[in-house]
C-alpha positions in Angstrom: -22.5 -76.2 59.8 -21.0 -73.3 57.7 -17.2 -73.1 57.2 -15.6 -69.9 58.3 -12.0 -68.7 57.7 -9.4 -68.5 60.6 -10.5 -65.0 61.4 -14.0 -66.0 61.6 -15.3 -64.6 58.4 -16.5 -66.0 55.3 -14.0 -67.0 52.7 -13.7 -63.9 50.3 -13.8 -66.2 47.3 -17.2 -67.0 48.4 -18.8 -63.5 48.7 -21.1 -62.5 46.1 -20.1 -60.0 43.2 -21.9 -56.8 43.5 -23.6 -55.8 40.4 -26.3 -53.0 39.4 -26.1 -49.4 40.0 -22.3 -48.7 40.6 -21.4 -50.7 37.5 -24.1 -48.7 35.7 -22.3 -45.3 36.9 -18.9 -46.4 36.0 -20.1 -46.9 32.4 -21.9 -43.7 32.1 -18.7 -41.9 33.4 -16.5 -43.7 31.1 -18.6 -42.6 28.4 -18.8 -39.2 29.2 -15.1 -39.1 29.6 -14.5 -40.5 26.1 -17.0 -37.9 24.7 -15.4 -35.0 26.4 -12.1 -36.1 25.1 -13.5 -36.4 21.5 -15.0 -33.0 21.6 -11.7 -31.5 23.1 -9.6 -33.1 20.5 -12.0 -31.9 17.9 -11.8 -28.3 19.0 -8.0 -28.5 19.6 -7.6 -29.8 15.8 -9.7 -27.1 14.4 -7.6 -24.5 12.5 -8.7 -20.9 12.5 -8.4 -18.7 9.3 -5.2 -17.2 9.2 -5.8 -13.6 8.2 -3.0 -11.1 7.9 -3.3 -7.3 7.7 -1.3 -4.1 7.4 -2.4 -0.9 9.0 -3.9 -0.7 12.5 -7.4 0.9 11.4 -7.5 -1.8 8.9 -6.6 -4.6 11.3 -9.4 -3.1 14.0 -12.0 -3.4 11.4 -11.3 -6.8 10.5 -11.1 -7.9 14.3 -14.6 -6.4 14.8 -15.8 -8.6 12.1 -13.7 -11.7 12.5 -13.4 -11.7 16.4 -12.1 -14.9 18.0 -12.9 -17.1 14.8 -10.0 -16.0 13.1 -6.1 -15.9 13.7 -5.3 -12.3 13.0 -2.0 -10.6 12.6 -1.4 -7.0 11.5 2.1 -6.4 10.2 2.7 -2.7 10.3 3.5 -1.3 13.7 1.5 1.4 15.0 3.4 4.8 14.7 5.4 3.8 11.8 5.0 5.5 8.4 2.7 3.0 6.4 3.9 4.6 3.1 7.6 3.7 3.4 7.1 0.5 5.5 9.3 -2.4 4.4 8.3 -5.9 5.6 11.0 -7.6 7.6 12.0 -11.2 6.6 9.6 -12.6 9.6 7.0 -10.9 7.8 7.4 -13.0 4.8 6.8 -16.1 6.9 3.4 -14.7 8.3 2.5 -13.9 4.8 3.3 -17.3 3.6 1.0 -18.8 6.2 -1.8 -16.8 5.4 -5.3 -17.8 4.2 -6.3 -14.2 3.6 -4.3 -11.1 3.1 -6.1 -7.8 3.6 -4.5 -4.7 2.4 -5.7 -1.1 1.8 -4.5 -0.9 -1.6 -4.5 2.3 -3.6 -0.6 1.8 -3.6 -0.5 2.1 0.0 1.7 -1.2 0.6 3.4 -2.0 -2.4 6.3 -3.6 -0.9 4.1 -5.8 1.3 2.0 -6.6 -1.6 5.1 -7.5 -3.8 6.3 -9.7 -1.0 2.9 -11.3 -0.3 2.9 -12.1 -4.3 6.2 -14.1 -4.0 5.5 -16.0 -0.9 1.8 -16.5 -0.4 0.1 -19.9 -0.7 -1.4 -20.7 -4.1 -5.0 -20.6 -2.8 -4.6 -17.7 -0.4 -6.6 -14.8 -1.3 -5.5 -11.3 -1.4 -8.2 -8.4 -0.7 -7.7 -4.8 -1.5 -10.3 -2.8 0.4 -9.7 0.6 -1.4 -9.5 -0.6 -4.8 -12.9 -2.4 -4.2 -14.6 0.8 -2.7 -13.7 3.4 -5.0 -13.3 3.6 -8.8 -10.2 5.2 -10.3 -12.2 8.2 -11.2 -12.7 8.8 -7.6 -9.0 8.8 -6.6 -7.9 12.0 -5.1 -4.5 13.6 -5.4 -3.0 16.7 -3.8 0.4 18.1 -2.6 1.2 14.8 -0.5 -0.2 12.6 -3.4 0.4 14.5 -6.9 -1.0 13.0 -9.8 2.1 13.3 -11.6 3.4 10.5 -9.6 0.4 8.3 -10.2 -0.1 7.4 -6.4 -3.5 8.5 -5.3 -4.1 9.7 -1.9 -5.0 6.0 -0.1 -6.5 7.2 3.3 -10.2 6.1 2.7 -11.0 5.2 6.1 -11.6 8.4 7.8 -14.5 8.7 5.6 -17.0 6.4 7.7 -19.0 5.7 4.5 -15.9 3.8 3.3 -15.2 2.2 6.3 -18.5 0.6 6.3 -17.8 -0.6 3.0 -14.5 -2.2 4.2 -16.2 -4.2 6.9 -18.7 -5.4 4.3 -15.7 -6.6 2.0 -14.3 -8.2 5.1 -17.2 -9.9 6.0 -17.8 -11.4 2.4 -14.1 -12.8 2.2 -14.4 -14.3 5.5 -17.8 -16.1 4.8 -16.4 -17.0 1.3 -13.2 -18.7 3.0 -14.9 -20.0 6.3 -19.0 -20.4 5.7 -19.2 -22.4 8.7 -18.9 -19.2 10.7 -21.2 -17.2 8.5 -23.6 -16.4 11.2 -20.7 -15.4 13.5 -19.2 -12.9 10.9 -22.8 -11.7 10.0 -23.8 -10.6 13.5 -20.6 -9.1 14.2 -20.8 -6.9 11.0 -24.0 -6.1 11.7 -23.3 -4.8 15.2 -20.3 -3.0 13.7 -22.5 -1.1 11.2 -24.6 0.3 13.7 -21.6 1.6 15.8 -20.0 2.9 12.5 -23.5 4.5 11.3 -23.7 6.2 14.9 -20.2 7.5 14.5 -21.0 9.0 11.0 -24.0 10.7 11.9 -22.1 12.3 15.1 -19.3 13.4 13.0 -21.7 15.3 10.8 -23.0 16.8 14.0 -19.7 18.0 15.1 -18.7 19.4 11.9 -22.2 21.4 12.0 -21.0 23.0 15.5 -18.1 24.6 13.8 -18.7 28.0 12.5 -18.7 27.8 8.5 -16.0 30.1 8.0 -13.6 27.6 10.0 -14.3 24.4 8.2 -10.8 24.4 6.7 -8.3 21.7 7.3 -4.5 22.2 6.9 -2.7 19.0 7.9 0.7 17.9 7.9 0.0 14.8 5.8 -3.1 14.6 4.0 -5.0 11.9 5.6 -8.6 13.6 5.2 -8.9 14.2 1.5 -11.8 11.6 1.4 -13.1 12.8 5.0 -13.4 16.5 4.1 -15.8 16.3 1.3 -18.1 13.9 2.8 -18.6 16.0 6.0 -18.7 19.5 4.5 -15.2 20.5 5.2 -12.6 21.9 2.8 -9.0 20.9 2.8 -7.0 23.8 2.2 -3.7 22.1 2.0 -0.9 19.8 3.3 2.5 20.5 4.5 4.2 17.3 4.0 5.4 16.7 0.1 5.1 13.4 -1.6 8.6 12.2 -0.7 7.7 12.4 3.0 10.5 15.1 3.7 10.0 18.3 5.3 8.7 21.2 2.8 11.3 23.5 1.2 11.8 27.0 2.6 10.0 28.2 -0.7 7.1 25.6 0.0 6.9 26.7 3.7 6.3 30.6 2.4 3.6 29.5 0.0 1.7 27.5 2.7 1.9 30.4 5.2 0.6 33.0 2.6 -2.1 30.7 1.8 -3.2 30.1 5.5 -3.2 33.9 6.0 -5.2 34.4 3.1 -7.9 31.9 4.1 -7.5 32.9 7.7 -7.3 29.1 9.0 -7.7 29.2 12.7 -5.5 25.8 13.2 -3.1 23.8 11.7 -3.1 20.1 12.4 0.2 17.9 12.9 0.4 14.2 13.1 1.3 11.8 15.5 3.0 9.5 12.9 5.0 12.4 11.4 6.2 14.9 13.8 7.6 18.0 12.3 9.0 21.4 14.0 7.9 23.0 10.5 4.2 22.8 11.7 4.9 24.7 14.6 6.9 27.3 12.6 4.0 27.6 9.9 1.4 27.9 12.4 3.3 30.8 14.3 4.0 32.7 11.3 0.3 32.3 10.1 -1.2 33.3 13.4 -2.8 29.9 13.7 -3.1 27.3 16.7 -1.2 24.1 16.5 -2.9 20.6 17.3 -0.5 17.9 16.8 -2.5 15.0 17.8 -4.4 13.9 14.9 -4.0 10.2 13.8 -4.8 8.4 10.7 -3.2 4.8 11.2 -2.2 5.1 15.1 -4.7 4.0 17.5 -5.0 5.8 20.7 -3.6 4.7 23.9 -2.3 1.1 24.8 -3.7 -2.0 23.1 -5.5 -3.2 26.2 -7.4 0.0 26.4 -11.2 0.1 25.7 -10.6 2.9 23.0 -7.7 1.3 21.3 -10.1 1.1 18.3 -10.6 2.7 14.8 -13.7 4.3 16.3 -11.8 5.3 19.4 -9.0 7.1 16.9 -11.9 8.9 15.1 -13.7 9.9 18.4 -10.3 11.5 19.4 -9.6 13.3 16.0 -13.0 14.9 16.2 -12.7 16.1 19.9 -9.5 17.8 19.1 -10.3 18.8 15.5 -13.9 20.5 16.4 -12.2 22.2 19.6 -9.5 23.7 17.8 -11.9 25.0 14.8 -14.3 26.5 17.4 -17.0 23.7 17.5 -18.5 21.8 20.6 -16.3 18.7 21.1 -18.9 17.5 23.4 -20.7 16.4 20.2 -18.6 13.2 20.3 -18.6 12.1 23.7 -21.6 9.7 23.5 -19.9 7.5 21.2 -19.0 4.0 22.6 -15.6 3.4 21.0 -15.1 -0.1 22.2 -14.8 -3.1 20.0 -18.4 -4.6 19.4 -17.1 -8.0 20.1 -16.0 -7.1 23.6 -19.3 -5.8 24.8 
């Protein structure tokens, strides 16, 4: 007769141990959990390439190539005069940690480059975009950047052909330092080239819509020295002297006389360099004032879709074309969003 426990059930010590599917399931779950943990720890331990840039247009160009595979920092705040910018002590730490430092060059960021030379890691690379885009024979000098002082006009990026070269140089530098992400950087750059090429063609159309006699630029800060010859415009002059002060009364009188002679319809001020002198010169020369052109200050807030280099050029062409008697609708079809966010 089978012995029972006091409560009428079999003794638990004699119950059979269950084997088979539940035990196998636990084993599979354990292996899966360990695999997930290993993958998670592997991603968490993977270090992104640390890239430091200077002015906002360059930072945005680099972002469209490097995307989320790089740790990107731009150290020149938007709306700050990049020609006189002095890096802060906190920027020294950023530069010291960088794997790649990307500058415009052409003497634009000398204080930053000098600091980088002192604090950067031994194997960190410094890429000077402008110096690798044009030769010394192609340097441009003007009222704001006189040849006697030896500092060329550094504003290459409004010329979209140069901006495309910048993106190509960035791609090659990132691939060289981070070859495992070559396909990602290459595809981003291909898509960005398409966007920049469309922008380049549309700028030609915008300028073509401007009456030929009005294809003249007078700006406060001369940011369009490389832009104008590409797109069939002429830079009549710049108002701001090389020391970044306002011009003297004698210089103002000379500029007014020149504008009257050339019959310039508009004078373009700057978001970064506000000056009452622009309004005075325009008033006395019988020209309109447009003070919304940008060269290194992206439009809107950082979260705005068109807070981009392409967005900046789109806004510039809208205002420039309208002020000079052209059709600002020419630029409206351009999608200015970052290509990696689409």
